[in-house]
C-alpha positions in Angstrom: -101.1 94.3 78.1 -103.5 93.2 75.5 -101.0 94.3 72.3 -98.2 91.8 73.7 -100.8 89.4 74.3 -102.1 88.9 70.6 -99.1 89.6 69.1 -97.5 86.5 70.6 -100.5 84.3 69.5 -100.5 85.8 66.2 -96.8 83.8 64.8 -98.5 80.3 66.7 -102.0 81.0 64.8 -100.4 82.0 61.7 -97.9 78.9 61.8 -101.1 76.5 62.6 -102.5 78.5 60.0 -99.8 77.4 57.4 -99.5 74.4 58.5 -103.5 73.4 57.7 -103.2 75.0 54.6 -100.2 72.7 53.6 -102.1 69.4 54.9 -105.3 70.4 52.8 -102.9 70.5 49.8 -100.9 67.6 50.2 -104.6 65.7 51.0 -105.9 67.3 47.8 -103.0 66.0 45.4 -102.8 62.6 47.3 -106.6 61.5 46.9 -107.4 63.8 44.2 -111.6 63.9 45.1 -112.2 65.8 42.0 -111.8 62.8 40.0 -114.4 60.8 41.2 -116.9 63.7 39.3 -114.8 63.7 36.4 -115.2 61.1 33.6 -112.8 60.2 30.7 -114.2 58.0 27.9 -112.1 55.9 25.5 -113.4 53.9 22.8 -110.9 52.3 20.7 -111.5 50.3 17.7 -110.7 46.2 18.0 -107.2 45.9 17.3 -105.9 43.7 14.0 -102.0 43.8 15.0 -100.3 44.9 18.1 -97.5 46.7 15.9 -94.8 45.7 13.1 -91.9 45.6 15.5 -93.1 42.4 17.1 -91.6 38.9 16.4 -94.1 36.5 14.6 -94.3 33.9 17.0 -92.8 30.3 16.5 -94.4 27.5 14.9 -95.1 24.0 17.5 -92.0 21.9 16.3 -90.4 23.5 13.5 -88.6 26.6 15.3 -89.8 28.6 12.1 -92.1 31.0 12.2 -96.1 30.4 12.1 -97.9 31.9 9.5 -100.0 34.6 10.4 -103.6 34.2 10.7 -105.9 36.1 7.9 -108.6 36.1 9.8 -109.5 38.7 13.3 -108.6 38.2 16.7 -109.3 35.1 18.8 -110.1 35.1 22.1 -108.3 33.1 24.4 -109.7 33.9 27.9 -112.6 36.8 28.4 -114.1 37.3 31.8 -116.8 39.6 33.7 -115.4 42.6 35.9 -116.5 42.2 39.6 -116.8 45.5 41.8 -114.0 46.0 45.0 -113.1 49.2 46.0 -115.4 51.1 43.7 -118.4 49.8 41.5 -116.9 48.6 38.4 -118.5 46.2 35.6 -117.6 45.4 32.1 -116.0 42.6 30.3 -112.7 41.6 29.7 -110.9 39.6 26.9 -107.3 38.1 26.5 -106.6 38.2 22.6 -104.0 36.5 19.9 -103.9 39.1 17.1 -103.0 37.5 13.6 -99.6 38.2 13.8 -99.3 36.3 17.3 -99.1 39.3 19.8 -101.4 39.3 22.3 -103.8 42.1 23.7 -105.7 42.5 26.8 -109.1 44.1 25.4 -111.7 46.0 28.3 -115.5 46.2 26.9 -117.8 48.4 28.1 -115.6 49.5 31.3 -117.8 51.9 33.7 -115.6 52.5 37.0 -114.9 55.4 39.1 -112.1 57.4 38.0 -109.0 57.7 40.8 -105.1 58.8 40.9 -103.1 56.6 39.4 -105.1 53.2 38.1 -103.3 50.8 36.0 -104.1 47.9 34.0 -103.2 44.5 35.9 -102.7 41.2 34.6 -101.6 39.0 37.5 -101.8 35.2 38.4 -104.2 36.6 41.9 -107.7 34.7 42.2 -110.6 37.5 42.0 -112.8 37.3 45.1 -115.2 39.2 45.9 -115.8 41.9 48.8 -113.1 43.3 50.8 -111.0 39.8 50.4 -110.2 40.5 46.9 -109.3 43.9 47.1 -105.3 43.7 47.8 -104.4 40.6 46.4 -103.2 41.4 42.9 -100.4 43.0 43.9 -98.9 40.3 46.0 -97.8 37.0 43.5 -96.7 37.4 39.6 -98.1 40.7 37.9 -97.4 42.5 34.8 -98.7 46.3 34.3 -99.7 46.8 31.2 -100.2 50.7 31.4 -102.1 52.9 33.2 -106.2 53.2 32.6 -106.8 55.0 29.1 -109.9 55.7 30.7 -112.3 54.5 33.5 -115.3 54.4 30.8 -115.6 52.7 27.4 -113.5 50.1 25.5 -109.6 50.0 25.5 -106.8 47.6 24.5 -103.4 47.1 26.3 -100.6 45.2 24.9 -98.9 42.2 26.5 -95.4 42.5 26.4 -93.8 39.8 23.6 -91.7 38.2 26.9 -94.8 37.6 28.8 -96.6 34.2 28.3 -100.2 34.9 28.7 -100.9 31.1 30.0 -99.6 32.2 33.2 -102.1 34.8 33.9 -105.7 34.0 35.4 -106.7 37.9 36.5 -107.0 41.4 34.8 -107.5 44.1 37.9 -108.2 47.7 37.3 -105.5 48.6 40.4 -105.1 51.9 42.0 -101.2 52.0 42.3 -101.2 54.9 44.7 -103.4 52.8 47.6 -102.7 49.6 46.6 -106.2 48.2 45.9 -108.5 46.8 43.2 -111.1 48.7 41.6 -112.2 46.1 39.8 -111.2 42.4 38.6 -112.1 39.7 36.4 -111.4 36.0 36.4 -109.6 34.8 33.0 -111.9 32.1 31.7 -109.8 30.7 29.1 -112.1 29.8 25.9 
């Protein structure tokens, strides 16, 4: 009798064990907890142009291309990153390059690494604490690309069709969990 009973228990326990292993694997894939201990440092130079494929900016009233500036990038807006879901620090600059294109520069960034982190240009106000964690994908927002690294200085090209004056903040956004790791209000220069 003892053998019959243990034979019936084994398939049930095997199913439970298999389900637990599958759930653990899915959890590890989804949360990627090892990224909390892995840093990716990116140190890009300050850009001088966004690329030769962009059309030059139009002049104020003539409709002719504006003459490119011989000087370097011009800061249109800037701000300091504040922490949301994870401790985040650094500065953000919205730059107009000599060719008329725009770039968002994250300087001295320091945040946690995480799954599916993005840089968003948004029209949302920056709120401190938990109130600011989930607001950046509610209104207008433009994804500028995946976060290149959770530490260092890096540049993100603003698409040519986007008017950066219509946006007021930058968020380091975790797309997997719809939460801001940190954000900066863009104060116009």
